[in-house]
KEGU-977419 format. One record per residue (C-alpha): x, y, z; residue in three letters. Coordinates in steps of 0.001 Angstrom, whole numbers, plus 524288, in hexadecimal, padded with zeros to 5 digits. Example, Ala and Ser with C-alpha at 12.3 -4.5 7.8 and 13.67 -1.06 7.14 Angstrom:
BEGIN
- c1/c2/c3/rest
- 8300C/7EE6C/81E78/ALA
- 83566/7FBDC/81BE4/SER
END
This chain:
BEGIN
- c1/c2/c3/rest
- 84DCD/78AD9/79C83/MET
- 847D5/796A9/797E7/PHE
- 84EE6/798D3/78B11/GLU
- 84797/78BE0/788F1/ALA
- 83B79/78FBD/78DDA/LEU
- 83B37/79B77/784DF/ARG
- 83D6E/79231/77904/LYS
- 830EA/78B79/77D88/MET
- 827C2/79712/77DDE/ILE
- 81B36/7936D/779DF/LEU
- 8104B/79DDD/7768F/PRO
- 8071D/798CF/78060/ILE
- 80514/7A4B6/78AD3/ILE
- 8079D/7B1C0/78C55/ILE
- 808B0/7B56C/79B1F/ILE
- 808A3/7C2ED/79F9B/VAL
- 80F3E/7C380/7AE83/LEU
- 80FDF/7CEA3/7B6F2/PHE
- 81A69/7CC8B/7BF8C/PHE
- 81F0A/7D5A4/7CB23/PHE
- 82B0E/7D181/7D17D/LEU
- 82922/7D1D0/7E03C/GLY
- 835EC/7D6BD/7E3F9/MET
- 83CAC/7E03B/7ED57/ILE
- 838D6/7EC90/7E8EF/VAL
- 8315B/7EF44/7DB01/LEU
- 82761/7F839/7DE1E/GLN
- 82B6A/805E0/7E22D/TRP
- 823A6/811DB/7E56A/GLY
- 82846/81860/7D8C7/LEU
- 81B49/8224D/7DC75/ASP
- 81742/81F62/7CDE8/ILE
- 80A31/8199E/7CE5A/THR
- 7FFD9/81DC5/7C330/ARG
- 7FEB6/82329/7B5B5/ARG
- 7F804/82FA8/7B711/GLY
- 7EBC3/8309A/7AE75/PRO
- 7EC7D/834A3/7A176/GLY
- 7FAB3/83079/79FF9/ALA
- 7FE0D/82C33/792F4/ASN
- 80C7D/826D4/79226/PHE
- 811CA/81BC3/78B82/ASP
- 81805/814CE/79745/ALA
- 81471/8130A/7A582/ALA
- 82233/818D5/7A7FB/GLY
- 8310D/817D3/7A662/MET
- 83B0A/811AF/7AEB1/VAL
- 84824/816D4/7AC23/ASN
- 8442D/81854/79D81/GLY
- 83C64/80B3A/79C78/GLU
- 82FAD/80C29/79A12/GLU
- 823BD/8054C/7A259/ILE
- 81910/80272/79917/SER
- 80A6C/80699/79D67/TRP
- 80685/7F832/79977/SER
- 810C9/7F277/7A1EC/THR
- 80C70/7FC42/7AD54/PHE
- 7FDE9/7F89E/7ABD0/GLN
- 800A9/7EA34/7ABE0/ARG
- 8095E/7EB71/7B8A8/THR
- 7FE82/7F407/7BD76/TYR
- 7F2EB/7EB53/7BADF/SER
- 7F915/7DEE7/7C187/ASN
- 7FA58/7E715/7CE0D/LEU
- 7ECF1/7EC51/7CC71/TYR
- 7E744/7DE9B/7CA94/GLN
- 7EEC7/7D8BF/7D645/ASN
- 7EA2D/7E3C6/7DE47/GLU
- 7DBA1/7E1DB/7DB30/ARG
- 7DC81/7D36F/7DB22/GLY
- 7CF2C/7CD6C/7DA07/ASP
- 7C771/7D87D/7DEE9/SER
- 7BDCA/7DF2E/7D77B/ASP
- 7C1C5/7ECDF/7DEA0/GLU
- 7C8DE/7F7BE/7D6BF/ASP
- 7D502/7FB45/7DC91/ILE
- 7D4B6/80A0D/7E08C/PRO
- 7DB4B/81487/7D728/ILE
- 7E5D9/816F8/7E403/SER
- 7E969/809F8/7E2C9/ARG
- 7EA5A/806EF/7D457/THR
- 7F3F0/8137F/7D515/GLN
- 7FB6C/80B4C/7DEF9/GLN
- 7FC15/80068/7D56B/LEU
- 7FFDC/80852/7C9F6/GLU
- 80B12/80C88/7D1B8/GLY
- 80F94/7FF4F/7D5DB/GLN
- 80E32/7F9B1/7C761/ALA
- 81735/8055C/7C406/TRP
- 82013/803C2/7CDFC/ASP
- 820AB/7F5E4/7CB68/GLN
- 823C1/7F704/7BCC6/LEU
- 82F60/8020D/7C083/VAL
- 83548/7F835/7C9E4/GLY
- 8352A/7EC99/7C01B/GLU
- 83AEC/7F605/7B695/LEU
- 845AE/7F9DF/7BE65/LEU
- 8496F/7EC43/7C132/LEU
- 849A9/7E9A1/7B3C3/ARG
- 8515D/7F5C8/7B0BF/GLN
- 85BA2/7F144/7BADB/GLN
- 85C9D/7E392/7B5E3/ALA
- 86013/7E86A/7A8BA/ASP
- 86918/7F21A/7ADA9/LYS
- 87062/7E5AD/7B4D2/TYR
- 86EFD/7DBB3/7A955/ASN
- 86773/7D386/7B26F/ILE
- 861D2/7C933/7AB1E/VAL
- 859A8/7BC8C/7AEDE/ALA
- 85E7B/7AF75/7A75D/THR
- 8566F/7A401/7A485/ASP
- 85B95/79D81/7B0EF/ASP
- 856BC/7A8A0/7B8D6/ASP
- 849A0/7A73E/7B382/VAL
- 84917/79928/7B4D8/TYR
- 84D6D/79933/7C353/LEU
- 8444C/7A584/7C6D8/TYR
- 8389B/79E70/7C03F/LEU
- 83BD3/79105/7C728/ARG
- 8403C/795BC/7D4C6/SER
- 836F3/7A171/7D5AB/ASN
- 82A36/7A09C/7CD8C/PRO
- 82443/7ADF2/7CCF2/PRO
- 816C8/7AFC4/7D371/ALA
- 80E74/7B160/7C5AD/TYR
- 81456/7A354/7C33D/LEU
- 8104B/79E6A/7D0AC/ARG
- 80295/7A36B/7D065/GLN
- 8023F/79E12/7C1C0/ALA
- 7F68B/79297/7C0DA/ALA
- 7FFD2/78B3B/7B7C8/GLU
- 80A28/788EC/7C311/PHE
- 7FFEA/785C5/7CF02/GLN
- 7FA50/77B3A/7D450/THR
- 7EF33/77C04/7DD86/ASP
- 7F007/78A5E/7DE5D/GLY
- 7FF5E/78944/7E257/GLN
- 80B45/78C16/7DA46/PHE
- 8116E/77E1C/7D58D/ASP
- 82012/7807F/7D4AD/TYR
- 82013/77291/7CCF9/GLN
- 8157E/776B0/7C3EE/LYS
- 81C00/78368/7C198/TYR
- 82A1C/77BD6/7BF4E/MET
- 82365/77317/7B611/SER
- 81EF0/77E94/7ADA9/TYR
- 82CBE/7843C/7AD2E/MET
- 8307B/777A3/7A709/ALA
- 8257B/776B0/79D7A/ASP
- 829CB/77A81/78F2F/PRO
- 81AFC/77C9A/78DB2/GLN
- 81AA8/7888B/796F9/ALA
- 825BD/78F7D/79038/ALA
- 81D34/79A77/78B89/GLY
- 819B6/79D66/79AFC/LEU
- 827AA/79CFE/79FF4/TRP
- 82C06/7A53A/793AC/ALA
- 82278/7B031/795DF/SER
- 826CB/7B029/7A3FF/ILE
- 83535/7B07E/7A1BE/GLU
- 83576/7BFA8/79EBA/PRO
- 82F34/7C40E/7AB8C/VAL
- 83752/7BA7E/7B403/VAL
- 843F3/7BF54/7ADFE/ARG
- 84004/7CD0B/7B130/ALA
- 83D58/7C8FC/7BE67/ASP
- 84A2F/7C17A/7C061/ILE
- 850B0/7CE15/7BB98/ARG
- 84AC0/7D652/7C60D/LYS
- 84E0E/7CC7E/7CFAE/ILE
- 85D4A/7CD36/7CAA8/LYS
- 85C59/7DBF8/7CC80/VAL
- 8588B/7DAC3/7DAF6/GLN
- 8625A/7D0A9/7DD83/GLN
- 86CE9/7DACA/7D73B/LEU
- 86797/7E551/7E083/VAL
- 866F5/7DCDF/7ECDD/THR
- 8732C/7D493/7EB36/GLU
- 87CFB/7DD67/7F1FB/ALA
- 875BE/7DCCA/7FF46/VAL
- 87D97/7D793/809BB/HIS
- 878EB/7D3A3/81716/VAL
- 881BD/7D377/82243/SER
- 88121/7C8DF/82CC1/GLU
- 87F37/7D3AA/83613/PHE
- 8736F/7D90E/82F4A/GLU
- 86E25/7CA13/8305C/VAL
- 87065/7C90A/83DC7/LYS
- 86A91/7D59D/8408C/GLN
- 85E64/7D2C2/838C4/ALA
- 85DAD/7C5D9/8406B/PHE
- 85E9C/7CDC9/84D19/LEU
- 85593/7D823/8498D/ASP
- 84AC1/7CCA5/8461B/ALA
- 84D03/7C37A/851F5/MET
- 84FFA/7CD4C/85CF9/GLU
- 842F8/7D045/864AB/THR
- 83FD0/7D712/8702D/ILE
- 833D1/7DAA7/87883/LYS
- 8336B/7E842/87ECE/VAL
- 82B85/7F017/88718/GLY
- 829A3/7FCB0/882EA/MET
- 8217F/80B2E/88698/VAL
- 81DDC/81341/8793E/ASN
- 8195F/81F4F/879AA/VAL
- 81484/822C6/86B41/ARG
- 81176/82F34/866A0/SER
- 804DA/82B0E/86156/SER
- 7FFCF/827F1/86EFB/SER
- 801D2/835E5/87398/LEU
- 7FC15/83BF5/867AF/TYR
- 7F0C8/841C2/86D01/GLU
- 7F7CE/847DD/87879/THR
- 80076/84F8F/86FD5/VAL
- 7F74B/859F1/86933/PRO
- 7FA00/85FC9/85B76/VAL
- 802D6/86AEA/85CBA/PRO
- 7FD69/878AB/85A7A/GLU
- 7FF97/8802D/84F83/LYS
- 8093B/88AE5/854EF/GLU
- 8118A/8800F/85A8D/GLU
- 812D0/879B2/84C97/ALA
- 81452/88792/84715/ARG
- 81F2D/889F6/85125/GLU
- 82605/87C41/84D08/TYR
- 8243E/87FF5/83EB9/PHE
- 82AA7/88D5B/840B7/ASP
- 83738/887E7/84663/SER
- 838E1/87C30/83CB4/HIS
- 835B0/8843F/82FAE/ARG
- 83F9D/87E4E/82884/GLU
- 83B81/870A2/82C51/ASP
- 82E4D/871D9/825C2/PHE
- 82E7E/87062/81642/THR
- 82489/86C25/80CA9/VAL
- 8261E/8643F/7FF64/GLU
- 8207C/86988/7F43A/GLU
- 811A9/86777/7F42C/ARG
- 8073A/868F2/7E9FC/VAL
- 7F8A8/86CC4/7EAE0/VAL
- 7EEB9/865C5/7E136/LEU
- 7E06B/8682E/7DC91/ASP
- 7D907/85CA9/7DB21/ILE
- 7CCDB/85A89/7D2E7/VAL
- 7C695/84D99/7D487/LYS
- 7BC0E/845ED/7CDE6/SER
- 7B595/83BFF/7D779/SER
- 7B496/82D3D/7D226/LYS
- 7AD13/8290D/7DE09/GLN
- 7A001/822A1/7DD16/ALA
- 794E4/82C70/7DBEF/THR
- 7870A/82B66/7E122/GLU
- 78333/825D6/7D334/PHE
- 78D5D/81B24/7D578/ASP
- 78739/81992/7E2AE/GLU
- 779DA/8170A/7DD61/GLU
- 77F1E/80EC6/7D2B5/ARG
- 78484/805D5/7DDD6/ALA
- 77702/8061C/7E5D2/ARG
- 77049/80150/7D931/ILE
- 779D4/7F646/7D703/THR
- 777C3/7F1F5/7E3F6/ALA
- 76907/7F329/7E346/GLN
- 769B0/7EA7F/7D5F5/GLU
- 7703B/7E087/7DD52/ILE
- 7659D/7E01E/7E8AD/GLN
- 75B45/7DF34/7DCDD/ASP
- 761E6/7D42B/7D682/SER
- 7636E/7CC28/7E493/ALA
- 755D0/7CF1B/7E86E/ASN
- 750EA/7CA01/7D91D/ALA
- 7589F/7BD9F/7DD99/GLY
- 766DE/7BFF4/7D838/ALA
- 7715B/7B6FE/7DF6A/ASP
- 776A2/7C21D/7E8FC/PHE
- 78318/7B9FF/7E9C3/ALA
- 7855C/7BC02/7DA44/ASP
- 781AF/7CB25/7DBF2/LEU
- 78B0D/7CCAE/7E6B5/ALA
- 7962F/7C5A5/7DD55/MET
- 79254/7CE05/7D221/ARG
- 79029/7DB06/7D6CC/TRP
- 79581/7DD19/7E5D2/SER
- 7A196/7E548/7E742/ASP
- 7A608/7DDE4/7F3CD/ASP
- 7B01D/7D621/7EF54/VAL
- 7B0BC/7CFA6/7FCB0/GLY
- 7A2E6/7C95D/7FC6D/SER
- 7A008/7C982/7ED98/SER
- 7A67B/7BD23/7E9A5/ALA
- 79DF9/7B61A/7F499/ASN
- 7916B/7BC9E/7EFE1/GLY
- 7918B/7C787/7F93F/GLY
- 790F6/7C061/804E6/ASP
- 7947B/7C62F/810C1/LEU
- 7933A/7BA80/81A26/GLY
- 78E97/7BC57/827BE/TRP
- 7904B/7C9DD/8300F/PHE
- 78BF6/7CF6E/83C61/ALA
- 7861C/7DD75/83D72/SER
- 78F86/7E80C/83C80/GLY
- 799EB/7E0B3/833D6/ARG
- 79535/7E7B2/827FB/MET
- 794D9/7F733/82399/VAL
- 78883/7FDC4/829AA/GLY
- 77D9F/7FD1F/81FBE/PRO
- 781FB/7EF7B/819ED/PHE
- 781C1/7EABC/8282C/ASP
- 774FD/7F086/82BA9/SER
- 76E9B/7EB28/81F70/ALA
- 77424/7DDA2/821BE/ALA
- 76F4D/7DBD3/82EDD/PHE
- 7606D/7E170/82940/ALA
- 75E73/7D81F/81E6E/MET
- 75705/7CBAB/81E1F/LYS
- 75DB9/7BEC9/81950/GLU
- 75C61/7BDD7/80A53/GLY
- 759F6/7CC59/80847/GLU
- 761D2/7D503/7FF95/VAL
- 76460/7E2B0/80357/SER
- 762EA/7EFB4/7FC84/SER
- 76FBE/7F663/7F96D/PRO
- 77684/7FB46/8052B/ILE
- 78055/80588/804F7/LYS
- 78C93/804A4/80D11/THR
- 79A1E/80B2A/809C9/ARG
- 79DC0/7FF68/801FF/PHE
- 792DF/801E2/7F86E/GLY
- 785F4/7FBA8/7F6AF/TRP
- 7822E/7EE2C/7FC62/HIS
- 777C7/7E415/7FA07/VAL
- 775D0/7DA5F/804A7/LEU
- 7709A/7CD09/8041D/LYS
- 76CCA/7C6A2/81122/HIS
- 76E86/7B874/8149B/PHE
- 76AB6/7B8C7/82344/GLY
- 76ECA/7BAFE/83165/TYR
- 774A8/7B170/83BC8/LYS
- 778C5/7B3C4/84A02/ASN
- 7853B/7AE9F/84EAD/GLU
- 78F7D/7B0F4/8596D/ALA
- 79808/7BDDD/85705/LYS
- 7A4C3/7B4DC/8597B/SER
- 7AA3D/7A8AB/86084/GLN
- 7ADAB/7B220/86CDA/SER
- 7A100/7B9DB/86C5C/ASP
- 79445/7B1BD/86C13/PRO
- 78B64/7BD2E/8691E/ALA
- 7825C/7BAA1/85EF0/VAL
- 7832F/7C3C2/8529B/VAL
- 77A53/7C516/846AF/LYS
- 781BF/7C378/83959/LYS
- 77C2C/7C548/82B45/ALA
- 77FE5/7BDEC/81EE4/HIS
- 77FA9/7C790/81414/VAL
- 784DE/7C94D/8064D/ALA
- 7858E/7D66B/7FE4D/HIS
- 7882B/7DC80/7F19E/VAL
- 7913A/7E85C/7F2A6/LEU
- 78F8A/7F34C/7E82E/ILE
- 79A7C/7FD82/7EA25/LYS
- 797C1/80B7B/7E4F1/THR
- 7A2C2/80DB8/7DBA3/ARG
- 7A3A0/8194C/7D340/ALA
- 79DFD/8165D/7C4ED/SER
- 7A568/816D5/7B81C/ILE
- 79C93/82262/7B558/GLU
- 7A0A9/828A5/7C21C/THR
- 7AFDA/82623/7C02C/ILE
- 7AE80/82AAF/7B1B8/ASP
- 7A813/83753/7B610/GLN
- 7B1ED/83AD2/7BF2D/ALA
- 7BC16/83804/7B518/TRP
- 7B459/84135/7ABD9/ASN
- 7B38B/84BAE/7B5A3/GLN
- 7C219/84BA1/7B8DE/ILE
- 7C68D/84A69/7AAEE/ASP
- 7BDC3/85629/7A7A3/GLN
- 7C3B2/85D28/7B326/PHE
- 7D182/85944/7AE6F/HIS
- 7CF57/85DCC/7A00D/MET
- 7C8E3/86B46/7A41F/LEU
- 7D4AF/86D27/7AFAF/ALA
- 7DD8E/86D20/7A437/GLY
- 7D6F3/87683/79BB9/GLU
- 7D0C3/87F9E/7A4CD/GLU
- 7D751/87D72/7B1CA/GLY
- 7D55D/87412/7BC9D/PHE
- 7CD24/87E04/7C5CF/ASP
- 7C490/881BE/7BA36/ALA
- 7C278/87427/7B631/ALA
- 7BE32/8714D/7C37F/ALA
- 7B4E9/87BCA/7C563/ASP
- 7AFD7/8781E/7B80E/GLU
- 7ACFB/86A10/7BC50/LEU
- 7AA72/86DE3/7CA85/GLU
- 7B58B/86622/7CF44/LEU
- 7BB0D/868B8/7DD07/GLU
- 7C8F1/86BA3/7DB96/VAL
- 7D0D4/86716/7E8CF/ILE
- 7DC42/86E31/7ECBB/ARG
- 7E696/86524/7F4A9/THR
- 7EEF2/86919/7FFD0/ASP
- 7FD75/86A54/7FC4E/PRO
- 80334/85C88/7FB7C/HIS
- 8112A/85884/7FA4C/ILE
- 814A2/84D5B/7F12A/ALA
- 81374/8413B/7FADB/GLN
- 8064E/8459B/800B6/SER
- 7F9FF/84130/7FF27/ARG
- 7EE40/84861/7F7EC/ILE
- 7E241/842C4/7FF72/MET
- 7D8BB/848C0/7F48F/GLN
- 7DF12/83FFB/7EBB7/LEU
- 7E006/833EE/7F20C/ASN
- 7EE06/835AA/7F4C0/GLY
- 7F134/83515/7E61A/ASP
- 80041/83691/7E681/GLN
- 800E7/838E5/7D797/GLU
- 7F9CB/844A4/7D8FB/ALA
- 804E0/84A94/7E0D7/LEU
- 80E81/8445A/7D829/GLU
- 80842/84B5E/7CD0C/TRP
- 806E9/858F2/7D3C3/ALA
- 8156A/85980/7D7BE/PHE
- 81900/855DE/7C9B3/SER
- 80FE4/85FE4/7C2A8/ASN
- 81063/86F81/7C179/GLU
- 806F2/877CB/7C8F9/LEU
- 7F8D5/8780E/7C384/GLY
- 7FA8A/869A1/7BC64/ALA
- 7EDEA/862DE/7BBD7/ILE
- 7EE58/85404/7BC11/SER
- 7E9A1/84929/7B3C1/GLU
- 7DD36/843A6/7B8E6/ILE
- 7E1A8/839B3/7C405/ARG
- 7D8E1/830D2/7CC6A/GLU
- 7D73E/82B52/7DAFA/THR
- 7CDD9/820E1/7DF46/ASP
- 7C32D/82AE7/7E090/ASN
- 7C5C4/835BD/7D6A9/ASP
- 7CBAF/83A67/7CB74/TYR
- 7D2E6/847FD/7CD74/TYR
- 7DB8C/8517F/7C709/VAL
- 7E64A/85A55/7CD5F/ILE
- 7EBAD/8670E/7CBE5/ARG
- 7F8E0/86A78/7D162/LEU
- 7F3D7/87836/7D8A6/ALA
- 7FFC0/87B11/7DFA1/GLU
- 80E51/87736/7E2BB/LYS
- 8134F/87AE6/7EF11/VAL
- 8209A/87A8D/7F01C/PRO
- 82B44/87366/7FB38/ALA
- 82F50/87D15/80507/GLY
- 82DA2/88115/813EA/LEU
- 820E3/87D61/81803/ALA
- 815B9/88637/81CBE/GLU
- 81197/884C7/82B22/PHE
- 8041D/87FBC/82617/GLU
- 80967/87551/81E48/ASP
- 81075/86EA6/829AB/VAL
- 808A6/87381/8361A/GLU
- 80200/8661A/8362E/SER
- 81026/85E1E/83513/ASP
- 81644/8676F/83F89/ILE
- 80B5C/863E2/848D3/GLN
- 80B66/8568A/84621/LYS
- 81A2C/85650/848F0/GLU
- 81A8A/85DAB/8540B/LEU
- 80F1B/854E0/85A0A/ARG
- 81855/8491C/856FF/THR
- 8237E/84EFC/85CDE/GLU
- 81B9B/8515F/869D3/LYS
- 815EB/8439E/869AA/LEU
- 82352/83D18/86744/MET
- 828E0/845AB/872EF/ARG
- 81E61/84214/87B2B/LEU
- 820A0/8341F/87808/CYS
- 82EF7/836C8/87B62/ARG
- 82D2F/83D85/8877B/ASP
- 82335/832F7/88C80/THR
- 82CB1/827F9/88B32/ILE
- 8379B/8301A/890B6/ASN
- 82F94/831A1/89D61/VAL
- 82EAF/82318/89CEC/LEU
- 83C4C/81F84/898E4/HIS
- 840E0/82815/8A5AE/LYS
- 838E0/82138/8AE83/LYS
- 83F41/814BD/8AAC0/VAL
- 84D4C/819DC/8AC43/GLN
- 8491E/81C9B/8B936/LYS
- 84592/80EAB/8BB9C/GLY
- 836D1/80D2B/8B8F5/THR
- 8346F/801D0/8AFDF/THR
- 82FC6/8040E/8A200/LEU
- 82272/7FE33/8A4A7/THR
- 81F75/8064B/8B2CF/LYS
- 8253E/812FB/8ABF5/ALA
- 81B13/81075/8A041/ALA
- 80F57/80E7A/8AAE6/GLU
- 8133B/81A5C/8B1EB/GLU
- 8122A/82213/8A597/LEU
- 806CF/81C0B/8A098/GLU
- 80EC4/81615/894F3/LEU
- 80C3F/80899/88DE8/LYS
- 8173C/7FE4A/88FF5/TYR
- 8169E/7F491/88588/ASP
- 81D1E/7E7D3/88324/ILE
- 82116/7E2F7/87599/SER
- 8201E/7D5E2/87033/GLN
- 82D84/7CFEC/86B4F/SER
- 83118/7D76A/85FC1/ILE
- 83C1D/7D759/856A9/SER
- 84278/7E4B5/84F0E/ARG
- 83C30/7DFBD/842C1/ALA
- 82DEA/7DF52/84976/GLY
- 82DBD/7ED85/84E95/GLY
- 827E8/7EFEA/85BBD/MET
- 81A64/7F319/86151/PRO
- 8170B/800E7/861B3/GLN
- 8237C/80592/85BCB/VAL
- 8232A/7FE2B/84F9C/GLY
- 83072/7FD1F/847E1/SER
- 83518/809E8/84B58/ASP
- 84413/8066F/84BB4/PRO
- 8484D/8106B/8562D/LYS
- 83E0D/80AD8/85F0A/ALA
- 84043/7FBBB/85AD8/VAL
- 84F0F/7FEB5/85BBA/GLY
- 84E89/803A8/868E6/ALA
- 84772/7F80F/86E81/ALA
- 84FE2/7EDC1/86782/PHE
- 85C45/7F5BB/86D0C/ALA
- 85887/7F0BE/87B53/LEU
- 86003/7E6A6/88003/THR
- 85BB2/7E2BD/88E20/THR
- 84F60/7DF0D/89331/VAL
- 8493B/7E94C/89BB9/GLY
- 851B9/7F3CB/8942D/GLN
- 849C9/800E0/89175/ILE
- 84B59/8089C/8847B/SER
- 84EAA/8177D/88485/GLU
- 841DB/81ED0/87FC9/PRO
- 8405C/81C64/87050/ILE
- 83A79/826E2/86796/GLU
- 835B4/82028/85CE0/TYR
- 82C44/8249C/85003/SER
- 82034/82351/8584C/ALA
- 823FE/827B8/8665E/GLY
- 82DD2/822BF/870A9/THR
- 82F39/81621/87739/VAL
- 83710/80E2D/881E8/VAL
- 83A7B/800BC/88188/PHE
- 83D0B/7F5C9/88B1C/GLU
- 84365/7E9D1/88736/LEU
- 83BA1/7DE0C/88CA9/LEU
- 84190/7D334/88505/GLN
- 84C6F/7D186/87AA7/LYS
- 84DA0/7C4DC/87229/ASP
- 85A80/7C46D/86AE6/THR
- 85B8A/7BC10/85FD0/PRO
- 86016/7AEB1/860CA/ASP
- 86CBF/7B02D/85950/LEU
- 86CD2/7A08D/85795/THR
- 861B0/7A279/84D83/LEU
- 868C3/7ACBB/84592/TYR
- 87016/7A269/83D4F/ASN
- 86289/79C0B/83B41/ASP
- 85D29/7A913/836C4/LYS
- 868A1/7AE2F/8302E/HIS
- 86423/7AAD5/82223/ASP
- 856F2/7AF0B/823DD/SER
- 85A9D/7BB06/829E9/VAL
- 866A8/7BE16/82048/PHE
- 85D62/7BB97/81373/THR
- 85205/7C469/81AAE/ALA
- 85C1A/7D00D/81C88/VAL
- 861C6/7CDD1/80E95/VAL
- 85347/7CE9C/80954/ASP
- 85196/7DBBA/81022/PHE
- 85D31/7E220/80CCF/LYS
- 85C43/7DCF3/7FDCF/LYS
- 84E22/7E3E0/7FDDB/ARG
- 85329/7F0ED/80450/ARG
- 85E64/7F006/7F941/ALA
- 854EE/7ED3D/7EE74/TYR
- 84C35/7F894/7F309/THR
- 85613/8019D/7F3E0/ASP
- 85C6A/7FF8A/7E63F/TRP
- 84E05/7FE7F/7E08A/PHE
- 84A8A/80B8C/7E6D7/GLU
- 85761/810D9/7E188/HIS
- 85491/80C78/7D358/LEU
- 84749/8124C/7D314/ILE
- 84D7B/81EFB/7D833/ALA
- 85746/81EB6/7CC26/GLN
- 84E56/81B66/7C234/SER
- 846BF/82419/7B8B1/GLU
- 83847/81F92/7BA35/ILE
- 82CF2/826B0/7B285/ILE
- 81FDF/822FF/7B4A0/SER
- 813E8/82584/7ACBF/ASN
- 80B4A/81F89/7B651/VAL
- 80B64/82C1F/7BDEE/THR
- 81554/83398/7B622/GLY
- 8201B/8336D/7C1AD/GLU
- 82E65/83383/7BD7A/VAL
- 837B5/82F2A/7C605/ARG
- 84615/8318D/7C103/ARG
- 8542A/83041/7C596/ARG
END
């Protein structure tokens, strides 16, 4: 069929399609997220010697950006755009790796494959196309009619390469997972795990409940522990950074400009302009602007302080002067008051106001951002010519020195920008970065110090030791408390009575399964396993120390699965187990594939070699 379609191609349309295959694992954390400022590379990167062009990267990123933004007029924060850039890069790397594997194993998509795929599994972008919908819903019959229509040959021919690429990826996945085997034992065990339920009583002493009773260990105790475990305390290589920032945040000038805009809106409304039109055109409140700024009826106390005060002080028909809140400048129009019952269950009468508003947010102006850029750009140039400190002194900019940081830490002064640390660990002492940015600042960093890995000094680990010692004491107290309880039970006291005597809480769970976890202990495998190991109603477990404390269980009810249902459920359970094992097999394979590949990213400059 597709051979015939290719012969009937009509130069009618060119369709640009962005198709992202929603398979098990494509987007992996390669820690490659962003092109550094000033970079000038011919390609976004390479995967095993094959280029990913900047245009391909930009198309993929733009699609993710538009999907994230949706219909909102709000800008996406810099920190989130960096994440989207990373997702775009990871996605392209995943797509290319799969295509390379398809080439390696000579995997092809035949014409029959393409036809059957389109017929049995219409892609989402086709399901959403207006040509294939009736009353807003995908119309399969209309879709099939298009497939048979020679006049639509251009459409199908333009889609064909994308579909063939998708089919090849699917076949790679099938090749990877075809060896997955599921035994009858695994199916039955999965059935039992899902269907077996228990109801337990428990006394659970969590370390968090005793936190205030155990003080932070004194410095002398921490020092004694440090000295006796000296070899246990090592530190990774760390870096110290010097940071110079230039703020992009709104200035007093920007604040005043927002107030003037709000004042102009008030003047326009008082001069006769339609308030709803003003709100739809000017308001930054995306939740109400489409409705002419109408906020409906609300009682006092529902809005932020200054707004609320004004709303209940105005007269019907009045337009307010600009009101400042933490959200920006508001201009209110009042439509009146009414009294009504607080709720159906509370007949108390409350006064409500009906108000519309225009919100003008205070944003950094283009001039403010340009000024910030010019300042940091001048600093960066001078730092290269005269030195980092001299440039900061000349421009009267503060140099912020950080504490030592390991590679996985978070630098609060840079809003946790992980790329700054990646840059620092890959450069030499004294190196000066390109200009970087966070949501609030432009900044330049200098690698001030590299602290080699080795044995830690006490001052570096003192707080960690104190936390560890305190945790040990808390867990020991949990264990000792439950042991006292358990000894009482062993001497014949019921668990409920023993808990009462020790002023501990005895809780009864709902009916729970292994997969659902347990109240208070969550899904901790040690605790859950101990509870399900109980076989006889009334049986009490040994004290179980788990990640958050110590617990003891009493079996109150155990519902063994009805094995007569096993045959009925067998196929669905088998499918679920197969799917799980295939996902795990594919995940492991894909992770290994990444580890064995040479990936060079000009998005951040990172290189991942075999």
